[in-house]
The first five atom37 places (N, CA, C, CB, O) and aatype in JSON, in Angstrom:
{
  "aatype": [12, 3, 12, 17, 5, 0, 13, 12, 16, 15, 0, 7, 11, 5, 19, 14, 11, 0, 6, 9, 19, 8, 3, 11, 13, 8, 9, 0, 11, 18, 10, 7, 6, 0, 19, 3, 11, 19, 1, 1, 15, 6, 2, 11, 0, 10, 11, 3, 6, 7, 3, 6, 16, 10, 11, 7, 15, 1, 5, 10, 17, 10, 18, 2, 19, 6, 2, 10, 15, 6, 6, 1, 18, 3, 6, 10, 12, 11, 9, 5, 5, 0, 3, 10, 11, 16, 7, 1, 0],
  "atom_mask": [
    [1, 1, 1, 1, 1],
    [1, 1, 1, 1, 1],
    [1, 1, 1, 1, 1],
    [1, 1, 1, 1, 1],
    [1, 1, 1, 1, 1],
    [1, 1, 1, 1, 1],
    [1, 1, 1, 1, 1],
    [1, 1, 1, 1, 1],
    [1, 1, 1, 1, 1],
    [1, 1, 1, 1, 1],
    [1, 1, 1, 1, 1],
    [1, 1, 1, 0, 1],
    [1, 1, 1, 1, 1],
    [1, 1, 1, 1, 1],
    [1, 1, 1, 1, 1],
    [1, 1, 1, 1, 1],
    [1, 1, 1, 1, 1],
    [1, 1, 1, 1, 1],
    [1, 1, 1, 1, 1],
    [1, 1, 1, 1, 1],
    [1, 1, 1, 1, 1],
    [1, 1, 1, 1, 1],
    [1, 1, 1, 1, 1],
    [1, 1, 1, 1, 1],
    [1, 1, 1, 1, 1],
    [1, 1, 1, 1, 1],
    [1, 1, 1, 1, 1],
    [1, 1, 1, 1, 1],
    [1, 1, 1, 1, 1],
    [1, 1, 1, 1, 1],
    [1, 1, 1, 1, 1],
    [1, 1, 1, 0, 1],
    [1, 1, 1, 1, 1],
    [1, 1, 1, 1, 1],
    [1, 1, 1, 1, 1],
    [1, 1, 1, 1, 1],
    [1, 1, 1, 1, 1],
    [1, 1, 1, 1, 1],
    [1, 1, 1, 1, 1],
    [1, 1, 1, 1, 1],
    [1, 1, 1, 1, 1],
    [1, 1, 1, 1, 1],
    [1, 1, 1, 1, 1],
    [1, 1, 1, 1, 1],
    [1, 1, 1, 1, 1],
    [1, 1, 1, 1, 1],
    [1, 1, 1, 1, 1],
    [1, 1, 1, 1, 1],
    [1, 1, 1, 1, 1],
    [1, 1, 1, 0, 1],
    [1, 1, 1, 1, 1],
    [1, 1, 1, 1, 1],
    [1, 1, 1, 1, 1],
    [1, 1, 1, 1, 1],
    [1, 1, 1, 1, 1],
    [1, 1, 1, 0, 1],
    [1, 1, 1, 1, 1],
    [1, 1, 1, 1, 1],
    [1, 1, 1, 1, 1],
    [1, 1, 1, 1, 1],
    [1, 1, 1, 1, 1],
    [1, 1, 1, 1, 1],
    [1, 1, 1, 1, 1],
    [1, 1, 1, 1, 1],
    [1, 1, 1, 1, 1],
    [1, 1, 1, 1, 1],
    [1, 1, 1, 1, 1],
    [1, 1, 1, 1, 1],
    [1, 1, 1, 1, 1],
    [1, 1, 1, 1, 1],
    [1, 1, 1, 1, 1],
    [1, 1, 1, 1, 1],
    [1, 1, 1, 1, 1],
    [1, 1, 1, 1, 1],
    [1, 1, 1, 1, 1],
    [1, 1, 1, 1, 1],
    [1, 1, 1, 1, 1],
    [1, 1, 1, 1, 1],
    [1, 1, 1, 1, 1],
    [1, 1, 1, 1, 1],
    [1, 1, 1, 1, 1],
    [1, 1, 1, 1, 1],
    [1, 1, 1, 1, 1],
    [1, 1, 1, 1, 1],
    [1, 1, 1, 1, 1],
    [1, 1, 1, 1, 1],
    [1, 1, 1, 0, 1],
    [1, 1, 1, 1, 1],
    [1, 1, 1, 1, 1]
  ],
  "atom_positions": [
    [[193.22, 45.71, 239.26], [192.79, 45.59, 240.63], [193.98, 45.62, 241.58], [191.99, 44.31, 240.83], [195.13, 45.49, 241.16]],
    [[193.68, 45.78, 242.8], [194.68, 45.73, 243.87], [195.3, 44.33, 243.88], [194.05, 46.08, 245.26], [194.69, 43.37, 243.41]],
    [[196.5, 44.22, 244.43], [197.19, 42.93, 244.48], [196.83, 42.11, 245.71], [198.69, 43.14, 244.44], [197.44, 41.07, 245.97]],
    [[195.86, 42.55, 246.46], [195.46, 41.84, 247.67], [194.9, 40.47, 247.28], [194.42, 42.65, 248.48], [194.05, 40.38, 246.4]],
    [[195.36, 39.43, 247.92], [195.0, 38.06, 247.58], [193.49, 37.83, 247.64], [195.69, 37.09, 248.51], [192.95, 37.08, 246.82]],
    [[192.81, 38.45, 248.59], [191.35, 38.27, 248.71], [190.64, 38.76, 247.45], [190.81, 39.02, 249.95], [189.68, 38.13, 247.01]],
    [[191.08, 39.88, 246.87], [190.47, 40.38, 245.64], [190.69, 39.41, 244.49], [191.05, 41.76, 245.28], [189.77, 39.12, 243.72]],
    [[191.92, 38.92, 244.38], [192.23, 38.0, 243.28], [191.46, 36.69, 243.41], [193.73, 37.72, 243.24], [190.99, 36.14, 242.41]],
    [[191.35, 36.17, 244.63], [190.61, 34.94, 244.86], [189.14, 35.11, 244.53], [190.77, 34.49, 246.31], [188.53, 34.26, 243.87]],
    [[188.56, 36.21, 244.99], [187.15, 36.49, 244.72], [186.89, 36.63, 243.23], [186.7, 37.76, 245.46], [185.92, 36.09, 242.7]],
    [[187.76, 37.37, 242.54], [187.59, 37.55, 241.1], [187.7, 36.22, 240.38], [188.63, 38.54, 240.55], [186.95, 35.95, 239.45]],
    [[188.65, 35.38, 240.81], [188.82, 34.07, 240.21], [187.6, 33.18, 240.37], [0.0, 0.0, 0.0], [187.28, 32.38, 239.48]],
    [[186.91, 33.31, 241.49], [185.7, 32.51, 241.75], [184.49, 33.06, 240.99], [185.4, 32.46, 243.25], [183.7, 32.3, 240.44]],
    [[184.36, 34.39, 240.97], [183.19, 35.02, 240.36], [183.25, 35.04, 238.83], [183.05, 36.43, 240.87], [182.23, 34.85, 238.17]],
    [[184.42, 35.27, 238.28], [184.6, 35.33, 236.83], [185.86, 34.56, 236.46], [184.68, 36.81, 236.34], [186.9, 35.16, 236.16]],
    [[185.78, 33.23, 236.48], [186.96, 32.39, 236.33], [187.72, 32.57, 235.01], [186.56, 30.97, 236.46], [188.92, 32.28, 234.95]],
    [[187.07, 33.03, 233.96], [187.75, 33.19, 232.68], [188.35, 34.59, 232.5], [186.78, 32.9, 231.54], [189.02, 34.87, 231.51]],
    [[188.1, 35.46, 233.47], [188.63, 36.83, 233.38], [190.12, 36.84, 233.68], [187.88, 37.77, 234.35], [190.61, 36.08, 234.51]],
    [[190.82, 37.71, 232.99], [192.25, 37.88, 233.24], [192.43, 38.97, 234.29], [193.02, 38.23, 231.92], [191.86, 40.05, 234.18]],
    [[193.22, 38.68, 235.29], [193.47, 39.66, 236.36], [194.58, 40.59, 235.92], [193.83, 38.95, 237.7], [195.66, 40.15, 235.5]],
    [[194.31, 41.88, 236.03], [195.28, 42.89, 235.64], [195.47, 43.82, 236.84], [194.81, 43.69, 234.37], [194.5, 44.27, 237.45]],
    [[196.73, 44.1, 237.17], [197.04, 45.0, 238.28], [197.34, 46.38, 237.74], [198.24, 44.46, 239.1], [198.07, 46.53, 236.75]],
    [[196.78, 47.39, 238.38], [196.97, 48.75, 237.9], [198.35, 49.29, 238.27], [195.88, 49.67, 238.46], [198.98, 48.83, 239.22]],
    [[198.8, 50.28, 237.49], [200.13, 50.85, 237.67], [200.3, 51.49, 239.05], [200.4, 51.89, 236.59], [201.39, 51.43, 239.62]],
    [[199.24, 52.08, 239.59], [199.34, 52.72, 240.9], [199.79, 51.73, 241.96], [197.99, 53.34, 241.29], [200.71, 52.0, 242.72]],
    [[199.13, 50.56, 242.01], [199.46, 49.58, 243.03], [200.83, 48.94, 242.8], [198.39, 48.49, 243.07], [201.55, 48.67, 243.76]],
    [[201.19, 48.72, 241.56], [202.52, 48.18, 241.28], [203.59, 49.17, 241.74], [202.67, 47.87, 239.77], [204.56, 48.79, 242.39]],
    [[203.41, 50.45, 241.39], [204.37, 51.49, 241.79], [204.43, 51.61, 243.31], [203.99, 52.85, 241.18], [205.5, 51.81, 243.87]],
    [[203.29, 51.47, 243.97], [203.24, 51.55, 245.43], [204.08, 50.43, 246.06], [201.78, 51.46, 245.93], [204.9, 50.69, 246.94]],
    [[203.88, 49.21, 245.6], [204.62, 48.08, 246.16], [206.12, 48.18, 245.86], [204.06, 46.77, 245.63], [206.95, 47.85, 246.71]],
    [[206.46, 48.61, 244.66], [207.87, 48.77, 244.32], [208.52, 49.85, 245.17], [208.03, 49.11, 242.83], [209.64, 49.68, 245.66]],
    [[207.82, 50.97, 245.35], [208.34, 52.06, 246.19], [208.55, 51.6, 247.62], [0.0, 0.0, 0.0], [209.56, 51.94, 248.24]],
    [[207.61, 50.84, 248.15], [207.74, 50.33, 249.52], [208.91, 49.37, 249.64], [206.45, 49.63, 249.96], [209.62, 49.37, 250.65]],
    [[209.12, 48.55, 248.63], [210.23, 47.59, 248.66], [211.58, 48.32, 248.63], [210.12, 46.61, 247.47], [212.49, 47.98, 249.38]],
    [[211.7, 49.32, 247.76], [212.95, 50.09, 247.68], [213.19, 50.81, 249.0], [212.9, 51.1, 246.51], [214.32, 50.85, 249.49]],
    [[212.12, 51.38, 249.58], [212.28, 52.11, 250.83], [212.69, 51.17, 251.97], [210.98, 52.83, 251.2], [213.47, 51.57, 252.84]],
    [[212.19, 49.95, 251.97], [212.57, 48.98, 252.99], [214.07, 48.65, 252.89], [211.73, 47.68, 252.86], [214.76, 48.58, 253.9]],
    [[214.55, 48.45, 251.67], [215.97, 48.19, 251.46], [216.79, 49.41, 251.89], [216.26, 47.84, 249.97], [217.81, 49.27, 252.56]],
    [[216.33, 50.62, 251.49], [217.05, 51.84, 251.83], [217.16, 52.03, 253.34], [216.37, 53.05, 251.21], [218.23, 52.36, 253.84]],
    [[216.06, 51.82, 254.06], [216.09, 51.98, 255.52], [217.06, 51.01, 256.17], [214.69, 51.78, 256.11], [217.83, 51.39, 257.06]],
    [[217.04, 49.77, 255.73], [217.93, 48.76, 256.29], [219.39, 49.1, 256.0], [217.59, 47.37, 255.73], [220.25, 49.04, 256.88]],
    [[219.66, 49.46, 254.76], [221.03, 49.78, 254.38], [221.5, 51.07, 255.04], [221.13, 49.9, 252.87], [222.66, 51.16, 255.46]],
    [[220.63, 52.06, 255.14], [221.0, 53.31, 255.79], [221.38, 53.07, 257.25], [219.84, 54.32, 255.71], [222.34, 53.66, 257.75]],
    [[220.64, 52.21, 257.93], [220.94, 51.9, 259.32], [222.33, 51.25, 259.44], [219.86, 50.97, 259.92], [223.12, 51.61, 260.31]],
    [[222.61, 50.3, 258.56], [223.91, 49.62, 258.58], [225.05, 50.61, 258.27], [223.93, 48.46, 257.56], [226.1, 50.57, 258.91]],
    [[224.83, 51.49, 257.3], [225.86, 52.47, 256.94], [226.09, 53.46, 258.08], [225.46, 53.21, 255.67], [227.23, 53.83, 258.36]],
    [[225.0, 53.9, 258.72], [225.14, 54.84, 259.83], [225.94, 54.25, 260.97], [223.77, 55.28, 260.32], [226.71, 54.95, 261.63]],
    [[225.76, 52.95, 261.21], [226.52, 52.27, 262.27], [228.02, 52.3, 261.97], [226.04, 50.82, 262.42], [228.84, 52.23, 262.89]],
    [[228.37, 52.39, 260.68], [229.77, 52.46, 260.27], [230.25, 53.91, 260.12], [229.98, 51.72, 258.96], [231.41, 54.15, 259.79]],
    [[229.36, 54.87, 260.37], [229.71, 56.28, 260.25], [229.54, 56.85, 258.85], [0.0, 0.0, 0.0], [229.98, 57.96, 258.58]],
    [[228.92, 56.1, 257.96], [228.71, 56.53, 256.57], [227.3, 57.09, 256.43], [228.93, 55.34, 255.58], [226.32, 56.41, 256.76]],
    [[227.19, 58.31, 255.95], [225.87, 58.95, 255.8], [225.5, 59.15, 254.33], [225.85, 60.3, 256.52], [224.82, 60.12, 253.99]],
    [[225.93, 58.25, 253.47], [225.66, 58.33, 252.03], [224.17, 58.43, 251.73], [226.24, 57.12, 251.32], [223.78, 59.2, 250.86]],
    [[223.34, 57.67, 252.43], [221.91, 57.63, 252.14], [221.09, 58.62, 252.97], [221.39, 56.24, 252.36], [219.87, 58.71, 252.79]],
    [[221.73, 59.35, 253.85], [221.01, 60.28, 254.72], [220.27, 61.32, 253.86], [221.98, 60.97, 255.71], [220.87, 61.97, 253.0]],
    [[218.98, 61.47, 254.12], [218.17, 62.47, 253.43], [217.83, 62.12, 251.99], [0.0, 0.0, 0.0], [217.43, 63.0, 251.22]],
    [[217.99, 60.86, 251.61], [217.74, 60.49, 250.21], [216.39, 59.84, 249.96], [218.82, 59.56, 249.74], [216.1, 59.46, 248.83]],
    [[215.56, 59.7, 250.98], [214.3, 58.98, 250.82], [213.46, 59.5, 249.67], [213.49, 59.06, 252.11], [213.0, 58.72, 248.84]],
    [[213.26, 60.81, 249.6], [212.42, 61.38, 248.55], [213.0, 61.17, 247.16], [212.21, 62.86, 248.8], [212.26, 61.04, 246.19]],
    [[214.33, 61.14, 247.07], [214.95, 60.92, 245.76], [214.52, 59.59, 245.16], [216.48, 60.97, 245.89], [214.28, 59.49, 243.96]],
    [[214.43, 58.57, 246.0], [214.08, 57.23, 245.52], [212.6, 57.12, 245.19], [214.46, 56.18, 246.57], [212.21, 56.3, 244.37]],
    [[211.77, 57.94, 245.82], [210.32, 57.83, 245.64], [209.78, 58.7, 244.51], [209.63, 58.2, 246.91], [208.72, 58.4, 243.96]],
    [[210.5, 59.76, 244.15], [210.03, 60.67, 243.11], [210.25, 60.07, 241.72], [210.74, 62.03, 243.22], [211.16, 59.27, 241.51]],
    [[209.41, 60.47, 240.79], [209.63, 60.16, 239.39], [210.81, 61.01, 238.94], [208.34, 60.45, 238.52], [210.82, 62.21, 239.18]],
    [[211.8, 60.42, 238.31], [213.0, 61.17, 237.94], [212.68, 62.36, 237.03], [214.0, 60.25, 237.24], [213.44, 63.33, 237.01]],
    [[211.59, 62.29, 236.31], [211.19, 63.4, 235.44], [210.79, 64.63, 236.24], [210.04, 62.97, 234.53], [210.8, 65.74, 235.72]],
    [[210.43, 64.44, 237.51], [209.99, 65.55, 238.35], [211.11, 66.11, 239.23], [208.85, 65.1, 239.21], [210.86, 67.03, 240.01]],
    [[212.3, 65.58, 239.12], [213.42, 66.05, 239.94], [214.11, 67.23, 239.25], [214.43, 64.91, 240.19], [214.21, 67.28, 238.02]],
    [[214.59, 68.15, 240.06], [215.39, 69.24, 239.5], [216.71, 68.63, 239.01], [215.65, 70.38, 240.57], [217.04, 67.49, 239.36]],
    [[217.44, 69.37, 238.21], [218.71, 68.85, 237.69], [219.68, 68.52, 238.82], [219.34, 69.87, 236.74], [220.4, 67.53, 238.76]],
    [[219.68, 69.36, 239.85], [220.56, 69.14, 241.01], [220.2, 67.86, 241.75], [220.49, 70.33, 241.96], [221.07, 67.07, 242.09]],
    [[218.9, 67.66, 241.99], [218.45, 66.45, 242.71], [218.66, 65.2, 241.85], [216.96, 66.58, 243.11], [218.97, 64.13, 242.37]],
    [[218.47, 65.35, 240.54], [218.7, 64.23, 239.62], [220.17, 63.79, 239.68], [218.31, 64.62, 238.17], [220.47, 62.6, 239.76]],
    [[221.07, 64.77, 239.64], [222.5, 64.46, 239.72], [222.84, 63.77, 241.04], [223.33, 65.74, 239.56], [223.67, 62.86, 241.09]],
    [[222.2, 64.22, 242.11], [222.41, 63.61, 243.43], [221.95, 62.15, 243.43], [221.65, 64.41, 244.53], [222.64, 61.27, 243.96]],
    [[220.79, 61.89, 242.83], [220.28, 60.52, 242.74], [221.21, 59.64, 241.92], [218.88, 60.51, 242.13], [221.5, 58.51, 242.31]],
    [[221.68, 60.14, 240.79], [222.58, 59.35, 239.93], [223.88, 59.02, 240.66], [222.88, 60.12, 238.63], [224.42, 57.92, 240.51]],
    [[224.39, 59.96, 241.44], [225.61, 59.72, 242.2], [225.41, 58.6, 243.22], [226.06, 61.02, 242.91], [226.26, 57.73, 243.38]],
    [[224.27, 58.63, 243.91], [223.98, 57.6, 244.91], [223.74, 56.26, 244.23], [222.76, 57.99, 245.77], [224.2, 55.23, 244.72]],
    [[223.03, 56.26, 243.1], [222.75, 55.0, 242.39], [224.02, 54.32, 241.92], [221.84, 55.26, 241.21], [224.07, 53.09, 241.87]],
    [[225.03, 55.08, 241.58], [226.28, 54.51, 241.07], [227.26, 54.15, 242.19], [226.92, 55.48, 240.12], [228.39, 53.77, 241.9]],
    [[226.84, 54.28, 243.44], [227.73, 54.03, 244.58], [227.79, 52.56, 244.99], [227.28, 54.86, 245.75], [228.3, 52.25, 246.07]],
    [[227.27, 51.66, 244.17], [227.3, 50.22, 244.45], [226.65, 49.89, 245.8], [228.74, 49.72, 244.43], [227.23, 49.2, 246.64]],
    [[225.42, 50.39, 245.97], [224.66, 50.11, 247.17], [223.49, 49.2, 246.85], [224.15, 51.42, 247.82], [223.03, 49.14, 245.71]],
    [[223.01, 48.48, 247.84], [221.85, 47.61, 247.67], [220.64, 48.43, 247.24], [221.54, 46.83, 248.96], [219.82, 47.98, 246.44]],
    [[220.51, 49.63, 247.78], [219.37, 50.49, 247.46], [219.36, 50.82, 245.98], [219.41, 51.77, 248.3], [218.3, 50.82, 245.36]],
    [[220.51, 51.12, 245.41], [220.59, 51.43, 243.98], [220.19, 50.24, 243.12], [0.0, 0.0, 0.0], [219.56, 50.41, 242.08]],
    [[220.55, 49.04, 243.55], [220.18, 47.84, 242.81], [218.69, 47.55, 242.96], [221.0, 46.64, 243.29], [218.05, 47.04, 242.03]],
    [[218.14, 47.88, 244.12], [216.7, 47.65, 244.34], [215.91, 48.55, 243.41], [216.31, 47.92, 245.81], [214.68, 48.52, 243.43]]
  ]
}
């Protein structure tokens, strides 16, 4: 189910012995949003310093690495190894 608290509360009341399981789609959605939030914040801070390391990298962080071309994959790996908060996220 979705991670919305109202769904979990309702399920807990209606079927108290049921185990709540969150689907991969919603987990991936929330993780992607969290990484993007960190990336936007860090990109803004870097741009203020004149650093454009994260410029144009949004899609790299959101794509499944299996779907990236070799060139884009190499670009992502380079950014991930740059000791940025976004890479750790």
